[in-house]
C-alpha positions in Angstrom: -5.3 0.0 -15.4 -6.2 -2.7 -12.7 -9.4 -4.3 -13.4 -11.2 -6.8 -11.0 -13.9 -8.9 -12.7 -16.1 -11.1 -10.4 -12.8 -11.8 -8.3 -13.3 -14.2 -5.4 -10.9 -15.3 -3.0 -11.6 -18.2 -0.9 -9.1 -19.6 2.1 -8.2 -22.7 3.0 -10.1 -22.1 6.0 -13.1 -21.8 4.4 -13.1 -18.1 5.0 -14.1 -15.9 2.1 -11.5 -12.8 1.7 -12.9 -11.5 -1.4 -16.7 -12.1 -2.6 -17.3 -11.3 -6.4 -15.7 -8.0 -6.7 -15.4 -6.1 -10.0 -14.0 -2.8 -10.3 -11.4 -0.8 -12.1 -8.5 1.2 -10.9 -7.2 3.7 -13.9 -3.9 4.8 -14.1 -2.5 7.3 -11.9 -5.3 7.3 -9.3 -5.0 7.8 -5.6 -7.4 4.6 -4.0 -7.9 4.3 -0.2 -9.5 1.0 0.8 -11.4 1.2 4.3 -13.1 -1.2 6.4 -12.5 -3.2 9.6 -10.0 -5.7 10.2 -11.2 -8.8 8.5 -13.3 -6.9 5.6 -11.3 -8.1 2.6 -9.0 -4.9 2.4 -5.6 -6.6 2.8 -6.7 -9.4 0.8 -7.8 -7.0 -2.2 -4.3 -5.4 -2.1 -2.3 -8.6 -2.0 -4.1 -10.2 -5.0 -2.6 -7.3 -7.0 0.8 -8.5 -7.0 -0.3 -12.1 -6.8 0.8 -12.5 -3.3 -2.6 -14.0 -2.6 -4.0 -16.4 -5.5 -7.5 -15.6 -6.7 -9.9 -18.6 -6.6 -12.0 -17.3 -9.4 -12.9 -14.5 -11.6 -10.6 -12.5 -13.8 -7.8 -10.1 -12.5 -5.4 -8.0 -14.9 -3.0 -5.4 -14.1 -1.6 -3.5 -17.3 -3.1 -6.0 -19.4 -1.2 -8.8 -17.3 -3.6 -11.8 -16.3 -2.7 -12.0 -12.7 -5.1 -14.9 -11.7 -3.6 -17.9 -12.7 0.3 -16.7 -13.1 3.2 -18.2 -12.1 7.0 -18.4 -12.4 8.3 -15.7 -14.7 5.3 -14.0 -15.4 4.5 -13.5 -12.0 8.1 -12.3 -11.3 7.7 -9.9 -14.2 4.5 -8.3 -12.9 5.9 -7.8 -9.0 9.1 -5.9 -10.7 6.3 -3.3 -12.1 4.3 -3.4 -8.5 6.0 -2.1 -5.4 4.8 -3.0 -2.4 4.9 -1.5 1.1 4.2 -3.2 4.6 3.2 -2.1 7.8 6.0 -3.7 9.4 8.5 -1.9 6.9 10.3 -5.6 6.1 13.9 -3.8 5.6 16.9 -5.9 6.7 17.7 -4.1 10.1 21.5 -4.5 9.9 21.8 -3.5 6.6 22.5 0.4 5.2 19.4 2.1 4.2 21.1 2.5 0.9 21.4 -1.5 0.7 17.6 -1.9 1.6 16.7 0.6 -1.0 18.9 -1.3 -3.8 17.0 -4.4 -3.4 14.4 -2.9 -5.0 16.6 -3.3 -8.4 17.1 -6.8 -7.8 14.6 -7.8 -10.6 16.9 -5.6 -12.9 20.4 -7.0 -11.8 22.4 -10.4 -12.1 22.3 -12.9 -9.2 25.7 -12.4 -8.7 26.1 -8.9 -8.8 23.4 -8.6 -6.1 25.4 -11.5 -4.1 28.2 -9.5 -3.8 27.1 -6.1 -3.8 28.6 -4.9 -7.0 25.8 -2.4 -8.0 25.7 -1.0 -11.1 26.1 2.6 -11.0 23.0 3.8 -12.8 21.1 1.7 -9.9 22.9 3.4 -7.1 21.9 6.5 -8.5 18.1 5.5 -8.7 18.4 4.4 -5.0 19.6 8.1 -4.2 17.5 9.8 -6.0 14.4 7.6 -4.3 15.7 8.6 -1.0 15.7 12.2 -1.9 12.0 12.1 -2.6 11.3 10.9 0.6 13.9 13.6 2.4 16.0 11.1 3.7 19.0 10.9 1.9 21.2 11.8 4.5 20.6 8.5 6.5 21.9 6.6 3.5 24.7 4.8 5.4 23.0 4.6 8.5 22.0 1.1 9.5 18.3 0.5 9.0 17.9 -0.3 12.8 19.2 2.9 13.9 16.1 4.8 12.5 12.7 5.8 14.0 9.6 3.7 12.6 8.9 6.6 10.7 12.1 6.7 8.7 12.1 3.1 8.2 8.6 3.2 6.4 10.1 6.0 4.1 13.0 4.0 3.3 10.4 1.1 2.5 8.7 3.9 0.3 12.1 4.7 -1.5 12.7 0.8 -2.3 9.6 0.7 -4.3 10.3 3.9 -5.7 13.9 2.2 -6.9 12.0 -0.6 -8.6 10.6 2.1 -11.2 7.0 1.0 -10.6 3.9 1.6 -12.3 1.8 0.7 -9.4 2.5 1.0 -5.8 0.7 -1.2 -3.0 0.7 0.1 0.7 -0.7 -2.4 3.1 -1.5 -0.3 6.7 1.7 1.8 6.1 0.6 3.9 8.9 -0.9 1.5 11.5 2.3 1.5 13.9 3.3 5.4 13.6 2.3 8.1 15.6 0.0 11.0 14.0 2.5 13.3 12.5 4.7 10.4 10.9 1.5 9.2 9.5 0.5 12.2 7.8 4.0 12.7 6.9 4.1 9.1 5.1 0.6 9.7 3.3 1.8 12.6 1.9 5.1 11.3 0.4 2.6 8.7 -1.2 0.6 11.7 -2.2 3.3 13.5 -3.9 4.9 10.3 -5.7 1.7 9.4 -6.9 0.9 13.3 -8.4 4.5 14.0 -9.7 5.2 10.9 -10.9 1.7 9.6 -12.2 2.1 5.9 -10.1 -0.9 4.6 -9.2 -1.1 3.9 -5.4 -3.6 1.6 -3.7 -3.6 1.8 0.1 -5.5 0.3 2.5 -5.9 2.2 5.9 -8.2 2.0 9.1 -8.3 5.8 9.8 -11.3 7.5 7.9 -9.6 11.0 8.5 -6.8 9.8 6.4 -8.6 8.1 3.9 -10.7 11.4 3.0 -7.9 13.9 3.3 -5.5 12.0 0.9 -7.3 9.7 -1.4 -9.1 10.6 -4.7 -11.4 7.7 -4.2 -12.3 5.6 -1.5 -13.4 1.8 -1.9 -15.5 0.6 1.5 -14.9 -3.0 2.0 -17.0 -5.2 4.3 -17.3 -9.3 4.4 -15.3 -9.2 1.3 -17.5 -7.0 -1.0 -17.2 -3.7 -2.0 -20.0 -1.8 -0.1 -18.8 1.8 -1.1 -17.1 3.3 -3.9 -16.8 7.0 -4.6 -14.9 10.4 -3.7 -14.1 11.7 -0.2 -16.5 14.5 -0.9 -19.5 11.6 -1.4 -18.8 10.4 2.2 -20.3 11.1 5.3 -21.4 9.4 8.7 -23.7 7.5 7.2 -21.6 5.8 4.5 -19.1 5.3 7.0 -21.5 3.0 8.8 -22.7 1.6 6.0 -19.1 0.5 5.4 -18.2 0.0 9.4 -21.9 -1.8 10.3 -21.9 0.7 13.3 -21.7 4.5 13.9 -18.7 6.2 13.5 -16.2 5.8 16.7 -13.1 7.7 18.1 -11.2 4.4 17.1 -11.7 5.4 13.2 -9.6 8.6 13.2 -6.3 9.3 13.6 -5.5 9.9 17.7 -4.8 13.6 18.1 -6.2 14.8 14.5 -8.6 17.2 14.2 -11.3 14.9 13.8 -10.3 12.9 17.1 -11.3 16.2 18.7 -15.2 15.9 17.5 -17.3 14.0 20.4 -17.4 10.7 19.3 -18.2 7.7 20.9 -15.3 5.3 22.0 -15.3 2.1 20.1 -13.4 -0.8 19.9 -10.0 -1.0 18.2 -10.6 -2.5 14.9 
């Protein structure tokens, strides 16, 4: 269970990242957070593992108080919460396997990690994670030799190697072509359904949100302005979230939704 109770985030610039957010995400749910750039969706996700500290309110993950957490407690939380970034955050010159094994750092003595003396069980977990995302044959390739989609799947495998209860994905398909974006979203959906891991993703592309989410949370100006199922969404709902009519910039290029006669719009 992830529970926000009147959570706000105020950045040093005076900008409100979150403004009195209250919501609960039960175990095993696949949640997609949508909104324009600056709406607060990345802030929402990054408060869950303490990357962005809260300014007020209460935030709990599996009964652990994230607000005000620091040191060992915060490290224990992050061991249970996998994180996937838009830019992959891999070590380019290291092998795919080495990158995935960094997901085991929380459970590995520092001297083993320093010399690369990984336990056999950890190496097996890394291979299993690579198999789950269909990229095990690249285990000994350098990460830099992989395509963007392959690198993002390595990042998913690294998160899986942590054996997390929650996976967060911050714009994981923003830099990918449409077929690869669909592939990455399918990987995340399969992980959610087969392993029961709670997945929280923020996206800009609305068609991907409605295709893969169990639940869609719409953010605007740091507030939750919609919280419902994909079946409950329509153009009026998305206009409420985005503050303007749906445009071609809001769907994945080349997708079926993009073929609908939508007005051009600014890339948000």
